[in-house]
ROMAR-429019 format. One record per residue (C-alpha): residue number from 0; x, y, z. Coordinates in nm, 4 decimals. Each point is the difference from the previous one (the first is absolute). Last residue first. Layout:
fido num->NUM east->X north->Y up->Z
...
END
This chain:
fido num->365 east->-6.7750 north->2.3494 up->-6.4170
fido num->364 east->0.2091 north->0.1430 up->0.2872
fido num->363 east->-0.1998 north->-0.0304 up->0.3218
fido num->362 east->0.1223 north->0.2374 up->0.2623
fido num->361 east->0.0240 north->-0.0015 up->0.3817
fido num->360 east->0.1489 north->0.2984 up->0.1792
fido num->359 east->0.1310 north->-0.0652 up->0.3512
fido num->358 east->0.0124 north->0.2867 up->0.2549
fido num->357 east->-0.3451 north->0.1527 up->0.0483
fido num->356 east->-0.1090 north->-0.3082 up->0.1985
fido num->355 east->-0.0116 north->-0.2078 up->-0.3189
fido num->354 east->-0.0672 north->0.2136 up->-0.3065
fido num->353 east->-0.2386 north->-0.1600 up->-0.2483
fido num->352 east->-0.0362 north->-0.0802 up->-0.3696
fido num->351 east->0.2639 north->0.2661 up->-0.0602
fido num->350 east->-0.0576 north->0.2084 up->-0.3140
fido num->349 east->0.2417 north->-0.0572 up->-0.2870
fido num->348 east->0.1787 north->0.2363 up->-0.2416
fido num->347 east->0.2043 north->0.1444 up->0.2869
fido num->346 east->0.1477 north->-0.3503 up->0.0347
fido num->345 east->0.2451 north->0.0754 up->-0.2825
fido num->344 east->0.1701 north->0.2580 up->0.2223
fido num->343 east->0.1107 north->-0.2884 up->0.2222
fido num->342 east->0.3660 north->-0.0026 up->-0.1060
fido num->341 east->0.0307 north->0.3793 up->0.0027
fido num->340 east->0.2466 north->0.0638 up->0.2825
fido num->339 east->0.3369 north->-0.1065 up->-0.1411
fido num->338 east->0.2899 north->0.0673 up->0.2336
fido num->337 east->0.2649 north->0.2731 up->0.0039
fido num->336 east->-0.1616 north->0.2727 up->0.2129
fido num->335 east->0.2064 north->0.3085 up->-0.0903
fido num->334 east->-0.2942 north->0.2311 up->-0.0589
fido num->333 east->-0.3168 north->-0.1469 up->0.1434
fido num->332 east->-0.1481 north->-0.3086 up->-0.1601
fido num->331 east->-0.3587 north->0.0456 up->-0.1239
fido num->330 east->-0.2439 north->-0.2704 up->0.1105
fido num->329 east->-0.1511 north->-0.3242 up->-0.1220
fido num->328 east->0.2361 north->-0.2485 up->0.1597
fido num->327 east->0.0178 north->0.1468 up->0.3488
fido num->326 east->-0.3780 north->0.0161 up->-0.0031
fido num->325 east->-0.0564 north->-0.3701 up->-0.0659
fido num->324 east->0.2813 north->-0.1182 up->0.2248
fido num->323 east->-0.1371 north->0.1940 up->0.2978
fido num->322 east->-0.3640 north->-0.0748 up->-0.0830
fido num->321 east->0.0556 north->-0.3759 up->0.0164
fido num->320 east->-0.0794 north->-0.1771 up->-0.3252
fido num->319 east->-0.2449 north->-0.2826 up->-0.0659
fido num->318 east->-0.0279 north->-0.1311 up->-0.3589
fido num->317 east->-0.2516 north->-0.2447 up->-0.1418
fido num->316 east->0.1014 north->-0.1356 up->-0.3371
fido num->315 east->-0.1179 north->-0.0172 up->-0.3608
fido num->314 east->0.2966 north->0.2078 up->-0.1152
fido num->313 east->0.2549 north->0.0514 up->0.2798
fido num->312 east->0.2896 north->-0.1399 up->-0.2043
fido num->311 east->-0.0415 north->0.2853 up->-0.2500
fido num->310 east->0.0840 north->0.2429 up->0.2820
fido num->309 east->0.3621 north->-0.1311 up->-0.0047
fido num->308 east->0.1223 north->-0.0300 up->0.3585
fido num->307 east->0.2040 north->0.2806 up->0.1580
fido num->306 east->-0.2896 north->0.0999 up->0.2277
fido num->305 east->0.0147 north->-0.3394 up->0.1653
fido num->304 east->-0.2296 north->-0.3026 up->0.0136
fido num->303 east->0.0052 north->-0.3239 up->0.1969
fido num->302 east->-0.2873 north->-0.2419 up->-0.0647
fido num->301 east->-0.2226 north->-0.1026 up->0.2890
fido num->300 east->-0.3036 north->-0.2243 up->-0.0374
fido num->299 east->0.2012 north->-0.3014 up->0.1157
fido num->298 east->0.0088 north->0.1216 up->0.3611
fido num->297 east->-0.1433 north->0.3493 up->0.0401
fido num->296 east->0.1042 north->0.0343 up->0.3653
fido num->295 east->0.3380 north->-0.1732 up->0.0071
fido num->294 east->0.0757 north->0.1154 up->-0.3553
fido num->293 east->-0.0271 north->0.3637 up->0.1097
fido num->292 east->0.2718 north->-0.0299 up->0.2647
fido num->291 east->-0.0502 north->0.3003 up->0.2267
fido num->290 east->0.2385 north->0.2977 up->0.0212
fido num->289 east->-0.1839 north->0.2485 up->-0.2174
fido num->288 east->-0.0303 north->0.1626 up->-0.3405
fido num->287 east->-0.1565 north->-0.2673 up->-0.2210
fido num->286 east->0.0118 north->-0.0326 up->-0.3775
fido num->285 east->-0.2496 north->-0.2833 up->-0.0438
fido num->284 east->-0.1070 north->-0.1993 up->-0.3060
fido num->283 east->-0.3267 north->-0.1826 up->0.0630
fido num->282 east->-0.0892 north->-0.3553 up->-0.0909
fido num->281 east->-0.3228 north->-0.2027 up->0.0211
fido num->280 east->-0.2302 north->0.2975 up->0.0442
fido num->279 east->-0.3538 north->-0.1056 up->-0.0798
fido num->278 east->-0.1029 north->0.0232 up->-0.3621
fido num->277 east->-0.3700 north->0.0380 up->-0.0727
fido num->276 east->0.0332 north->0.3569 up->-0.1250
fido num->275 east->0.3610 north->0.1160 up->-0.0478
fido num->274 east->-0.0599 north->0.2551 up->-0.2745
fido num->273 east->-0.3108 north->0.1172 up->0.1842
fido num->272 east->-0.3668 north->-0.0486 up->-0.0814
fido num->271 east->-0.0714 north->-0.2286 up->0.2901
fido num->270 east->0.1796 north->0.0662 up->0.3264
fido num->269 east->0.3114 north->-0.1997 up->0.0973
fido num->268 east->-0.0522 north->-0.1464 up->0.3483
fido num->267 east->0.2846 north->0.0891 up->0.2345
fido num->266 east->0.0128 north->-0.1943 up->0.3273
fido num->265 east->0.3460 north->-0.1545 up->-0.0196
fido num->264 east->0.1617 north->0.2995 up->-0.1699
fido num->263 east->-0.1639 north->0.2419 up->0.2457
fido num->262 east->0.1154 north->-0.2007 up->0.3013
fido num->261 east->0.3546 north->-0.0179 up->-0.1374
fido num->260 east->0.0015 north->0.3762 up->-0.0621
fido num->259 east->-0.1240 north->0.0608 up->0.3547
fido num->258 east->0.2850 north->-0.2166 up->0.1283
fido num->257 east->0.2484 north->0.2130 up->-0.1976
fido num->256 east->-0.1449 north->0.3297 up->0.1229
fido num->255 east->0.2639 north->0.1158 up->0.2492
fido num->254 east->0.2914 north->0.0053 up->-0.2450
fido num->253 east->0.1100 north->0.3392 up->0.1267
fido num->252 east->-0.2035 north->0.2184 up->-0.2320
fido num->251 east->-0.1568 north->0.3311 up->0.0926
fido num->250 east->0.2276 north->0.2385 up->0.1883
fido num->249 east->0.2505 north->-0.2844 up->0.0381
fido num->248 east->0.0847 north->0.0066 up->-0.3731
fido num->247 east->-0.2384 north->0.2068 up->-0.2132
fido num->246 east->-0.0604 north->0.3696 up->-0.0590
fido num->245 east->-0.2230 north->0.2424 up->-0.1915
fido num->244 east->-0.2136 north->-0.1995 up->-0.2436
fido num->243 east->0.0121 north->-0.2994 up->0.2361
fido num->242 east->-0.2006 north->0.1979 up->0.2570
fido num->241 east->-0.3051 north->0.0358 up->-0.2204
fido num->240 east->-0.2103 north->-0.2827 up->0.1476
fido num->239 east->0.1083 north->0.1038 up->0.3496
fido num->238 east->-0.1900 north->0.3293 up->0.0062
fido num->237 east->-0.0984 north->0.2649 up->-0.2519
fido num->236 east->0.3272 north->0.1900 up->-0.0132
fido num->235 east->-0.0747 north->0.2639 up->0.2643
fido num->234 east->-0.2472 north->-0.2395 up->0.1639
fido num->233 east->0.2674 north->-0.1805 up->0.1980
fido num->232 east->0.2170 north->-0.2970 up->-0.0858
fido num->231 east->-0.0101 north->-0.3355 up->0.1785
fido num->230 east->0.1825 north->-0.2886 up->-0.1683
fido num->229 east->0.1450 north->-0.1389 up->0.3229
fido num->228 east->-0.3453 north->-0.0117 up->0.1593
fido num->227 east->-0.1524 north->-0.2333 up->-0.2571
fido num->226 east->-0.2520 north->-0.1774 up->0.2254
fido num->225 east->-0.1521 north->0.2456 up->0.0738
fido num->224 east->0.0511 north->0.3414 up->-0.1640
fido num->223 east->-0.3314 north->0.1216 up->0.1428
fido num->222 east->0.1403 north->-0.0342 up->0.3512
fido num->221 east->0.2679 north->0.2645 up->-0.0543
fido num->220 east->-0.2176 north->0.2563 up->-0.1747
fido num->219 east->-0.2800 north->-0.0584 up->0.2529
fido num->218 east->0.2344 north->0.0557 up->0.2953
fido num->217 east->0.1396 north->0.3250 up->-0.1422
fido num->216 east->-0.3482 north->0.1228 up->-0.0940
fido num->215 east->-0.1217 north->-0.0755 up->0.3531
fido num->214 east->0.3026 north->0.1849 up->0.1429
fido num->213 east->-0.0609 north->0.2980 up->-0.2314
fido num->212 east->-0.3656 north->0.0205 up->0.0998
fido num->211 east->0.0858 north->-0.0198 up->0.3696
fido num->210 east->0.2546 north->0.2793 up->-0.0446
fido num->209 east->-0.2479 north->0.2261 up->-0.1774
fido num->208 east->-0.2827 north->-0.0751 up->0.2457
fido num->207 east->0.2319 north->0.0629 up->0.2952
fido num->206 east->0.1110 north->0.3310 up->-0.1491
fido num->205 east->-0.3568 north->0.1148 up->-0.0638
fido num->204 east->-0.1027 north->-0.0920 up->0.3558
fido num->203 east->0.3045 north->0.1736 up->0.1521
fido num->202 east->-0.0557 north->0.3087 up->-0.2162
fido num->201 east->-0.3571 north->0.0358 up->0.1265
fido num->200 east->0.0981 north->-0.0549 up->0.3637
fido num->199 east->0.2652 north->0.2694 up->0.0070
fido num->198 east->0.1683 north->-0.0392 up->0.3406
fido num->197 east->0.2052 north->-0.3014 up->-0.1120
fido num->196 east->0.1219 north->0.1889 up->-0.3083
fido num->195 east->0.3693 north->0.0298 up->0.0831
fido num->194 east->0.0382 north->-0.3351 up->0.1751
fido num->193 east->-0.1952 north->-0.1654 up->-0.2801
fido num->192 east->0.2438 north->0.1251 up->-0.2610
fido num->191 east->0.2990 north->-0.0959 up->0.2131
fido num->190 east->-0.1207 north->-0.3597 up->0.0037
fido num->189 east->-0.0401 north->0.0012 up->-0.3780
fido num->188 east->0.3546 north->0.1369 up->-0.0289
fido num->187 east->0.1333 north->-0.2823 up->0.2142
fido num->186 east->-0.1879 north->-0.2578 up->-0.2064
fido num->185 east->0.1720 north->0.1286 up->-0.3156
fido num->184 east->0.3422 north->-0.0193 up->0.1651
fido num->183 east->-0.0644 north->-0.3492 up->0.1392
fido num->182 east->-0.1346 north->-0.1361 up->-0.3290
fido num->181 east->0.2882 north->0.1480 up->-0.2011
fido num->180 east->0.2490 north->-0.1435 up->0.2502
fido num->179 east->-0.1593 north->-0.3445 up->-0.0269
fido num->178 east->0.0255 north->0.0200 up->-0.3814
fido num->177 east->0.3714 north->0.0770 up->-0.0281
fido num->176 east->0.1134 north->-0.3608 up->0.0466
fido num->175 east->-0.2229 north->-0.0956 up->-0.2985
fido num->174 east->0.2274 north->0.1869 up->-0.2440
fido num->173 east->0.1500 north->-0.3101 up->-0.1615
fido num->172 east->-0.3375 north->-0.1720 up->-0.0044
fido num->171 east->-0.1069 north->0.2541 up->-0.2632
fido num->170 east->0.1635 north->-0.2231 up->-0.2553
fido num->169 east->0.2785 north->-0.0759 up->-0.2453
fido num->168 east->0.1923 north->0.3244 up->-0.0429
fido num->167 east->0.3568 north->-0.0736 up->0.1106
fido num->166 east->0.2066 north->0.2752 up->-0.1651
fido num->165 east->-0.0146 north->0.2093 up->0.3170
fido num->164 east->-0.0282 north->0.3801 up->-0.0096
fido num->163 east->-0.3686 north->-0.0042 up->0.0935
fido num->162 east->0.0516 north->-0.2627 up->0.2689
fido num->161 east->0.2914 north->0.1801 up->0.1671
fido num->160 east->-0.1925 north->0.3277 up->0.0067
fido num->159 east->-0.3106 north->-0.1757 up->0.1297
fido num->158 east->0.2003 north->-0.1521 up->0.2831
fido num->157 east->0.1818 north->0.3223 up->0.0881
fido num->156 east->-0.3113 north->0.2197 up->-0.0176
fido num->155 east->-0.2170 north->-0.2470 up->0.1901
fido num->154 east->0.2624 north->-0.0477 up->0.2717
fido num->153 east->0.0368 north->0.3775 up->0.0368
fido num->152 east->-0.3787 north->0.0311 up->0.0245
fido num->151 east->-0.0129 north->-0.2629 up->0.2746
fido num->150 east->0.2732 north->0.1725 up->0.2012
fido num->149 east->-0.1697 north->0.3386 up->-0.0489
fido num->148 east->-0.3349 north->-0.1335 up->0.1226
fido num->147 east->0.1571 north->-0.1524 up->0.3103
fido num->146 east->0.2129 north->0.3057 up->0.0734
fido num->145 east->-0.2859 north->0.2488 up->-0.0120
fido num->144 east->0.0381 north->0.1833 up->0.3296
fido num->143 east->0.3770 north->-0.0415 up->0.0166
fido num->142 east->0.0469 north->0.0884 up->-0.3669
fido num->141 east->-0.2104 north->0.3142 up->0.0418
fido num->140 east->0.1891 north->0.0978 up->0.3154
fido num->139 east->0.3320 north->-0.0421 up->-0.1786
fido num->138 east->-0.1217 north->0.1989 up->-0.2993
fido num->137 east->-0.0982 north->0.3074 up->0.1991
fido num->136 east->0.0451 north->0.2841 up->-0.2410
fido num->135 east->-0.0748 north->-0.2089 up->-0.3075
fido num->134 east->-0.3026 north->-0.1729 up->0.1447
fido num->133 east->-0.1238 north->0.3153 up->0.1718
fido num->132 east->-0.0084 north->0.1795 up->-0.3336
fido num->131 east->-0.1917 north->-0.2925 up->-0.1473
fido num->130 east->-0.2620 north->0.0351 up->0.2724
fido num->129 east->-0.0219 north->0.3762 up->-0.0440
fido num->128 east->-0.0604 north->-0.0293 up->-0.3721
fido num->127 east->-0.2553 north->-0.2728 up->0.0459
fido num->126 east->0.1075 north->-0.3602 up->-0.0518
fido num->125 east->-0.2852 north->-0.1710 up->0.1792
fido num->124 east->-0.2061 north->0.0094 up->-0.3178
fido num->123 east->0.2856 north->-0.1740 up->-0.1808
fido num->122 east->-0.0168 north->-0.2921 up->0.2423
fido num->121 east->-0.3757 north->-0.0204 up->-0.0394
fido num->120 east->0.0371 north->0.0067 up->-0.3767
fido num->119 east->0.2603 north->-0.2773 up->0.0187
fido num->118 east->-0.2300 north->-0.2135 up->0.2169
fido num->117 east->-0.2931 north->0.0551 up->-0.2371
fido num->116 east->0.2182 north->-0.1008 up->-0.2968
fido num->115 east->0.1123 north->-0.3143 up->0.1847
fido num->114 east->-0.3579 north->-0.0991 up->0.0860
fido num->113 east->-0.0936 north->0.0500 up->-0.3657
fido num->112 east->0.2905 north->-0.2223 up->-0.1067
fido num->111 east->-0.1078 north->-0.2663 up->0.2497
fido num->110 east->-0.3563 north->0.0096 up->-0.1345
fido num->109 east->0.1376 north->-0.0417 up->-0.3518
fido num->108 east->0.1184 north->-0.3477 up->0.0973
fido num->107 east->0.3697 north->-0.0679 up->-0.0765
fido num->106 east->0.1146 north->-0.1543 up->-0.3277
fido num->105 east->-0.0534 north->0.2945 up->-0.2379
fido num->104 east->0.1761 north->0.2834 up->0.1831
fido num->103 east->0.2646 north->-0.2197 up->0.1617
fido num->102 east->0.0851 north->-0.1446 up->-0.3403
fido num->101 east->0.0289 north->0.3521 up->-0.1423
fido num->100 east->0.2287 north->0.1250 up->0.2789
fido num->99 east->0.2016 north->-0.3268 up->-0.0110
fido num->98 east->0.0727 north->0.0032 up->-0.3729
fido num->97 east->0.0523 north->0.3712 up->-0.0707
fido num->96 east->0.3785 north->-0.0125 up->0.0376
fido num->95 east->0.0093 north->-0.2937 up->-0.2416
fido num->94 east->0.2131 north->-0.3138 up->0.0217
fido num->93 east->0.3140 north->-0.1216 up->-0.1759
fido num->92 east->-0.1124 north->-0.3501 up->-0.1011
fido num->91 east->-0.2286 north->0.1243 up->-0.2758
fido num->90 east->-0.3389 north->-0.0592 up->-0.1634
fido num->89 east->-0.2585 north->0.2563 up->-0.1078
fido num->88 east->-0.3790 north->-0.0109 up->-0.0341
fido num->87 east->-0.0756 north->0.1785 up->0.3258
fido num->86 east->0.2477 north->-0.2108 up->0.1975
fido num->85 east->0.1439 north->-0.3439 up->-0.0802
fido num->84 east->0.3090 north->-0.0994 up->0.1972
fido num->83 east->0.3356 north->-0.1713 up->-0.0506
fido num->82 east->0.1760 north->0.0234 up->0.3348
fido num->81 east->0.2429 north->0.2538 up->0.1423
fido num->80 east->0.3700 north->-0.0143 up->0.0853
fido num->79 east->-0.0107 north->0.2688 up->0.2687
fido num->78 east->-0.2999 north->-0.1420 up->0.1832
fido num->77 east->0.1555 north->-0.3436 up->-0.0397
fido num->76 east->0.3186 north->0.1117 up->0.1716
fido num->75 east->-0.1852 north->0.1750 up->0.2816
fido num->74 east->-0.2088 north->-0.3121 up->0.0594
fido num->73 east->0.3145 north->-0.2149 up->-0.0065
fido num->72 east->0.1550 north->0.2360 up->0.2551
fido num->71 east->-0.2849 north->-0.0595 up->0.2442
fido num->70 east->-0.0003 north->-0.3745 up->-0.0548
fido num->69 east->0.3729 north->-0.0210 up->0.0690
fido num->68 east->-0.0361 north->0.2249 up->0.3040
fido num->67 east->-0.2559 north->-0.2352 up->0.1564
fido num->66 east->0.2158 north->-0.3068 up->-0.0702
fido num->65 east->0.3072 north->0.1731 up->0.1433
fido num->64 east->-0.2044 north->0.1112 up->0.3017
fido num->63 east->-0.0874 north->-0.3632 up->0.0753
fido num->62 east->0.3646 north->-0.1094 up->-0.0511
fido num->61 east->0.1415 north->0.2610 up->0.2381
fido num->60 east->0.0681 north->-0.2212 up->0.3039
fido num->59 east->0.1580 north->-0.2760 up->-0.2086
fido num->58 east->0.2258 north->0.2405 up->-0.1982
fido num->57 east->0.0531 north->-0.1227 up->-0.3567
fido num->56 east->-0.3244 north->0.1547 up->-0.1292
fido num->55 east->0.1129 north->0.3356 up->0.1412
fido num->54 east->0.3127 north->-0.0022 up->-0.2193
fido num->53 east->-0.2108 north->-0.0624 up->-0.3124
fido num->52 east->-0.2340 north->0.2841 up->0.1010
fido num->51 east->0.2966 north->0.2340 up->0.0463
fido num->50 east->0.1517 north->-0.0987 up->-0.3347
fido num->49 east->-0.3266 north->0.0784 up->-0.1785
fido num->48 east->-0.0308 north->0.3406 up->0.1663
fido num->47 east->0.3632 north->0.0846 up->-0.0768
fido num->46 east->-0.0564 north->-0.1090 up->-0.3643
fido num->45 east->-0.2774 north->0.2443 up->-0.0889
fido num->44 east->-0.1179 north->-0.1478 up->-0.3319
fido num->43 east->-0.1178 north->-0.3145 up->0.1817
fido num->42 east->0.0891 north->-0.3131 up->-0.1982
fido num->41 east->0.2376 north->-0.1341 up->0.2681
fido num->40 east->-0.2963 north->0.0036 up->0.2378
fido num->39 east->-0.1815 north->-0.2731 up->-0.1929
fido num->38 east->0.2844 north->-0.2501 up->-0.0378
fido num->37 east->0.1548 north->0.0641 up->0.3405
fido num->36 east->-0.3394 north->-0.0152 up->0.1689
fido num->35 east->-0.0853 north->-0.3309 up->-0.1627
fido num->34 east->0.3353 north->-0.1567 up->0.0941
fido num->33 east->-0.0033 north->0.1394 up->0.3539
fido num->32 east->-0.3578 north->-0.1190 up->0.0499
fido num->31 east->0.0841 north->-0.3440 up->-0.1404
fido num->30 east->0.3042 north->-0.0367 up->0.2234
fido num->29 east->-0.2017 north->0.0964 up->0.3070
fido num->28 east->-0.2771 north->-0.2476 up->-0.0779
fido num->27 east->-0.3474 north->0.1635 up->0.0061
fido num->26 east->-0.2139 north->-0.1936 up->0.2436
fido num->25 east->-0.0403 north->0.2802 up->0.2548
fido num->24 east->0.0544 north->0.2720 up->-0.2620
fido num->23 east->-0.3505 north->0.1492 up->0.0118
fido num->22 east->-0.0433 north->-0.0719 up->0.3719
fido num->21 east->0.3074 north->0.2086 up->0.0768
fido num->20 east->-0.1421 north->0.2451 up->-0.2548
fido num->19 east->-0.3072 north->0.0705 up->0.2118
fido num->18 east->0.2045 north->0.0014 up->0.3209
fido num->17 east->0.2330 north->0.2696 up->-0.1428
fido num->16 east->-0.2462 north->0.2333 up->-0.1689
fido num->15 east->-0.1429 north->0.0875 up->0.3399
fido num->14 east->0.3261 north->0.1758 up->0.0909
fido num->13 east->-0.0247 north->0.2252 up->-0.3056
fido num->12 east->-0.3565 north->0.0932 up->0.0905
fido num->11 east->0.1050 north->0.0760 up->0.3570
fido num->10 east->0.2803 north->0.2229 up->-0.1284
fido num->9 east->-0.2365 north->0.1886 up->-0.2331
fido num->8 east->-0.2514 north->0.0454 up->0.2823
fido num->7 east->0.2789 north->0.1344 up->0.2212
fido num->6 east->0.0989 north->0.2478 up->-0.2714
fido num->5 east->-0.3607 north->0.1245 up->-0.0113
fido num->4 east->-0.0124 north->0.0269 up->0.3764
fido num->3 east->0.3228 north->0.2011 up->-0.0149
fido num->2 east->-0.1565 north->0.2321 up->-0.2576
fido num->1 east->-0.3006 north->0.0384 up->0.2256
fido num->0 east->0.2204 north->0.1375 up->0.2801
END
């Protein structure tokens, strides 16, 4: 019966996609949608899928689903194609199997990991010899009694499996859909714990104190990263200030600190005794990883800069570089990666004057 409820939920979800994408294409000319879809879908490696989406875009009633399917297949295509990424000192566009497990370990609060370990231990403790024997001899009953948990675990296994084997390694955001299921499964085990020990007052008090402590730690870890929430990393690597050593891109740097850079440039007072004492910043070269227009914010103080530029041209200049570009250009290319990755090695000889929001490194090159 629960399997039918699950199928019904899937159908309802699919139906709800329609009105959302009706709104999405409301002012999207039919000819333009067909043209865009034909161009993009024709590049799909699996031609039948691409042809189906193109056909759907030409059917008035199916246009919303065509737009939804196009986005879905584009995600699959990009996940297969990969993206140039920095990870643990290396650069590639082919991905690493260890990427998401390690990112999950260092980006999520340690309190959550401890909760997860406790939940797994509780689950293992329930797996006595007799209990496991019953599972295998009465599998249908076990599935029926634990369908919700099994469904969530299957989703986690499939999603994590697809993520680990994907070539698209650009951020923990790509496994965010699994987080609610982790929270629900962990919470369920905590609930079962209290159901089992409810008659043991001492254990209940100890358990409540442990859980309360972990929740406070979780909240403190999150709030203490204010206002740089995107750059949060846990205590395993020493916090956000060390995140760039391990990963960049949307785990740390998504162009979010441009306005903070502008504020710092405008307010910076060069301290005495430094190579730039008495000189306010009139110009600053910027290699920015983000979607904003740097010139709009920095006005006439902005000078474009790229990793390919001759380092000699940076002499006597201020230089601001986004962590993503900085790390991708002072790393070791993995086997088969054809592009140069050492263009910012020369900056290792300099110490940043400051790091804006953990994501933009500012140097003065005397």
